[in-house]
C-alpha positions in Angstrom: -12.3 61.7 0.3 -9.0 60.6 -0.8 -6.3 62.4 -3.0 -3.8 60.1 -4.8 -0.6 60.7 -7.0 -0.2 57.5 -9.2 3.4 58.1 -10.8 3.2 62.0 -11.2 6.0 63.6 -13.0 6.5 67.4 -14.0 9.0 68.2 -16.6 9.3 71.9 -18.2 11.8 72.2 -21.2 13.8 68.9 -20.2 14.2 70.5 -16.2 12.9 67.7 -13.5 10.1 69.8 -11.5 8.6 66.8 -9.6 10.3 63.5 -10.1 8.2 60.5 -9.8 5.5 60.5 -7.0 3.5 58.4 -5.8 1.5 59.5 -2.2 -2.3 59.2 -1.1 -3.9 61.9 1.2 -6.4 60.5 3.0 -10.0 61.7 4.2 -9.9 64.5 7.2 -6.7 64.4 7.9 -3.7 67.5 8.1 -0.7 67.3 6.0 2.0 69.4 5.9 4.4 69.7 2.7 7.9 70.7 4.2 11.0 71.9 2.5 13.2 74.7 1.3 12.1 77.3 -1.3 12.2 75.5 -4.7 11.8 72.1 -3.0 8.3 71.5 -5.2 6.1 72.6 -2.6 4.1 75.1 -4.6 4.6 73.2 -7.8 2.7 69.7 -6.5 -0.3 72.0 -4.9 -0.4 73.5 -8.5 -0.8 69.9 -9.7 -3.5 69.1 -7.1 -5.4 72.3 -8.1 -5.3 71.5 -12.0 -3.5 74.6 -12.6 -0.7 72.5 -14.1 -0.8 69.5 -16.0 1.7 66.7 -15.3 4.1 65.4 -17.7 3.1 61.7 -16.9 0.8 60.0 -14.1 -2.6 60.4 -13.2 -4.5 62.4 -10.1 -7.2 60.4 -8.4 -10.3 62.3 -6.4 -11.8 59.5 -4.6 -11.1 57.3 -7.0 -12.0 59.4 -10.1 -9.1 60.3 -12.5 -9.2 63.8 -12.3 -5.8 64.6 -14.4 -7.3 66.5 -17.3 -10.2 68.2 -14.8 -10.0 72.0 -15.2 -9.4 73.6 -11.8 -12.8 75.3 -11.3 -14.1 71.5 -11.7 -12.3 70.5 -8.9 -13.4 70.5 -5.2 -10.6 72.4 -4.2 -10.2 75.5 -2.1 -6.5 77.3 -2.6 -5.3 80.0 0.0 -2.1 81.8 -1.3 0.6 83.2 0.9 -0.3 86.7 -0.3 -3.8 86.5 0.6 -6.1 87.9 -1.7 -9.6 89.9 -0.6 -11.9 92.0 -2.9 -11.3 95.6 -1.4 -14.3 97.0 -2.9 -16.6 94.7 -1.2 -17.2 93.9 2.7 -16.0 91.1 4.6 -19.7 89.5 4.3 -19.4 89.5 0.7 -15.7 88.7 0.5 -16.8 85.6 2.4 -19.8 85.4 0.4 -18.4 85.2 -2.9 -18.1 81.8 -3.9 -21.3 81.0 -2.7 -22.8 83.5 -5.0 -21.1 82.2 -7.8 -22.5 78.5 -6.8 -26.2 80.4 -7.1 -26.9 79.5 -3.6 -30.0 81.1 -2.1 -29.7 84.5 0.5 -30.9 82.5 3.3 -28.4 79.7 2.6 -25.3 82.4 2.5 -26.2 83.8 5.4 -26.1 81.1 7.7 -22.8 79.9 5.7 -21.3 83.2 6.3 -22.9 83.2 10.0 -20.8 79.9 11.2 -17.5 80.6 8.9 -17.0 84.0 10.7 -17.9 82.5 13.9 -15.6 79.8 13.6 -12.5 82.4 11.9 -13.7 85.0 14.8 -14.5 87.7 12.0 -18.4 88.2 13.6 -17.5 92.0 14.5 -15.8 92.9 11.2 -18.8 91.5 8.6 -19.4 95.5 7.5 -16.2 96.3 7.3 -13.5 96.6 4.2 -10.4 94.1 3.9 -8.3 97.3 4.3 -9.9 98.6 7.3 -8.6 95.1 9.4 -5.6 94.2 10.6 -3.2 91.7 8.7 -4.1 88.6 10.2 -7.9 89.7 10.4 -7.3 90.1 6.5 -5.6 86.6 6.5 -8.9 85.5 8.2 -11.0 87.0 5.8 -8.9 84.8 2.5 -9.5 81.3 4.9 -12.9 82.0 5.5 -13.4 82.4 1.6 -12.0 79.2 1.1 -13.5 77.1 3.6 -17.0 78.4 3.1 -16.8 76.3 -0.3 -16.9 73.4 2.0 -14.4 72.0 -0.6 -13.4 68.7 0.0 -9.3 69.6 -0.5 -8.0 72.7 1.0 -4.7 74.0 -0.2 -2.3 76.4 1.5 0.6 77.2 0.5 2.6 79.3 3.2 -0.7 81.5 4.1 1.6 82.8 7.1 4.3 83.8 5.6 4.1 87.5 5.8 1.9 88.4 9.1 4.3 89.2 11.7 5.2 87.0 14.4 2.4 87.2 17.3 -0.2 86.9 14.4 1.5 84.0 13.0 1.6 81.9 16.3 -2.2 83.0 16.5 -3.5 81.9 13.5 -0.9 78.7 13.9 -2.5 77.1 16.8 -6.1 77.9 15.4 -5.5 76.2 11.9 -5.3 72.5 13.5 -9.3 73.7 15.1 -10.3 74.9 12.2 -9.2 71.8 10.4 -10.8 69.6 12.7 -14.8 71.1 12.3 -14.2 71.5 8.8 -13.5 67.5 7.9 -11.6 68.1 4.6 -8.4 67.2 3.5 -5.8 70.4 4.5 -2.6 70.9 2.7 -0.2 73.3 3.8 3.2 74.2 2.7 6.0 75.7 4.6 9.8 76.0 5.0 9.5 76.0 8.8 9.6 72.7 10.9 8.2 73.8 14.0 5.4 74.9 12.0 4.6 71.5 10.5 5.6 70.4 14.6 2.7 72.6 15.6 0.3 71.6 13.1 1.0 67.9 13.3 -0.6 65.4 11.2 1.6 64.1 8.6 4.5 65.7 7.1 5.7 65.1 3.4 9.7 66.1 3.7 10.3 67.5 -0.3 14.1 68.1 -1.5 14.2 69.1 -5.0 11.0 67.9 -6.8 11.7 64.7 -4.4 9.0 63.5 -1.6 12.3 62.0 0.9 9.4 60.8 3.6 5.7 60.8 4.4 3.9 60.0 7.5 3.3 60.8 11.0 4.8 64.4 11.5 6.3 63.6 15.3 7.5 60.0 13.5 9.6 61.7 11.1 10.8 64.4 13.3 12.2 61.6 15.3 13.1 59.1 12.7 13.9 60.8 9.8 15.0 58.0 7.0 18.0 59.7 5.6 20.4 62.4 6.4 18.8 64.7 3.9 15.2 64.3 5.4 16.9 64.9 8.8 18.3 68.5 7.1 15.0 69.5 6.4 13.5 68.5 9.7 15.8 70.5 11.3 15.7 74.3 11.8 18.7 75.4 12.0 19.8 72.4 9.6 21.2 69.4 11.2 25.0 69.3 11.9 27.0 66.6 10.5 30.6 64.8 11.3 32.0 61.5 10.1 32.7 58.8 12.2 34.5 55.1 12.0 33.7 52.4 14.3 36.1 49.6 14.9 35.5 46.7 17.2 34.8 48.4 20.6 35.4 52.3 19.8 34.1 55.0 17.5 36.5 57.5 16.2 35.0 60.9 15.0 36.9 62.9 11.8 38.2 65.1 14.1 40.1 62.2 16.4 37.5 62.0 19.3 36.9 58.9 20.1 34.1 57.2 22.5 33.0 53.5 23.2 31.2 52.0 20.7 27.4 51.4 20.4 27.0 47.6 20.4 24.4 47.6 17.5 26.4 49.6 15.1 28.1 47.3 12.9 32.0 48.1 12.0 32.3 50.9 9.1 32.1 54.4 8.3 29.3 56.1 9.2 27.8 59.8 9.4 26.6 61.5 12.5 23.9 63.7 12.5 22.6 66.0 15.8 20.4 68.9 16.1 21.7 72.3 17.4 19.5 72.1 20.3 21.7 69.4 21.5 24.6 71.1 21.7 25.9 72.4 25.0 28.4 75.0 26.5 28.9 72.5 29.8 28.7 69.2 30.3 25.4 68.3 31.4 25.8 64.5 31.6 29.3 62.0 32.6 29.0 60.2 29.0 28.6 63.5 26.9 31.3 63.8 24.4 33.8 66.9 24.3 34.5 68.9 20.8 36.6 71.8 20.1 35.1 74.1 17.4 36.0 78.0 16.1 33.8 80.3 17.0 32.6 82.7 14.3 29.7 84.5 14.9 26.8 84.8 17.4 22.8 85.8 17.2 21.1 86.5 20.4 17.5 86.4 20.1 16.9 87.4 23.8 16.0 83.8 25.5 18.9 81.9 23.3 22.1 82.1 21.6 22.9 80.8 18.1 26.5 79.5 17.9 27.9 79.5 14.4 30.9 77.6 14.9 33.6 76.1 12.4 34.7 72.5 13.3 37.1 71.3 10.7 35.6 71.1 7.2 32.1 71.3 8.7 30.3 74.4 10.1 28.4 73.6 12.9 25.5 76.0 14.5 24.7 75.6 18.2 21.3 76.6 19.9 22.2 77.5 23.4 19.6 78.4 25.9 20.4 81.7 27.7 22.2 85.0 26.6 25.7 84.2 26.0 28.9 86.5 25.1 31.4 85.0 23.9 34.6 85.9 22.4 34.8 85.5 18.1 37.4 84.1 16.5 38.4 81.5 19.3 38.0 78.2 20.2 35.0 76.8 22.6 34.1 73.5 23.7 31.1 72.3 23.1 29.4 69.1 24.9 27.2 66.6 23.1 25.4 63.8 24.5 26.0 60.4 22.5 22.0 59.4 22.7 21.3 62.4 20.4 23.3 61.5 17.6 21.4 59.8 14.6 23.8 57.5 12.7 23.7 57.7 8.9 25.4 55.4 6.3 27.3 56.3 3.5 24.8 56.6 1.2 22.7 58.8 3.8 20.4 55.9 5.1 19.4 55.8 8.5 20.8 53.0 10.4 20.3 53.9 14.2 17.9 56.7 15.1 18.6 58.6 18.2 18.4 56.7 21.4 16.8 59.3 23.3 13.9 59.3 21.3 13.1 55.6 22.0 12.6 57.2 25.6 10.2 59.4 24.6 11.3 63.0 24.9 
């Protein structure tokens, strides 16, 4: 099985919702659409499902052109952020409902419901109504109804966004296991880089209707091809600072100077570094010392977010531990240069962070 977009675009009243997109999702793969709200994730899924028709291009399913096929004629299942169950039906009948529409026999339905309920840990609750379940169990019920169809393509549009933290974590770890057993193409939309990393598989980074990069999730995280992709795959967003390379030295926009990187040619560039790589203490002899004004802090219990102003740039640091620091004052922040991504002035990656080459 495969799903292919060939030169797909979507324009509504002269406004581009999806720019020209060419991408293929292969059989038995987990694929994540990662991007901010309004980046085009749901729109792309609606095109896959046949709920919307592209302005130009073709959609191929196993090589067959399905661009004009109705949603009910496609081999898909769709799970939404607002999970939908039939409140008057038991959990058993909710899960069985797609098979009843398909006119399967009672024996086939009973076996399929049993297998799917076992997979989703819903067997003890089959006689209950959805409203008698917890939020996580209700979402499991919606997922079970989607999976029981045996669809070749399963679309999941931020399905865990409305659940509390504990339930999200529980289901995040289970979805990859469910995917492995189903053999379908899974496409999962999220705004959270951590969720993409946990789910693994492949990721398509999305920004304003463009797919900026597609490939193995860990590879895109460690080697984003542009500053835009790097920002998408960083939470909080990646910090940036201009620099100039001249002969044997690098000069940052704030005047900080460090020895040059041999691989970097002379010229003007943009340094990018993730918030969790900033430190309050010098942990290595090569660490760069920057000064920034601390504006606010957020303490999560085990970590502290530092919101800082550095010249014209706003930075965020994610520091391990609880730190009570004076607001409105300058603080020293340290950064190991091995954590710096270097982009050209057009935002294209020139050098990845060297620590990734060591497998960290």
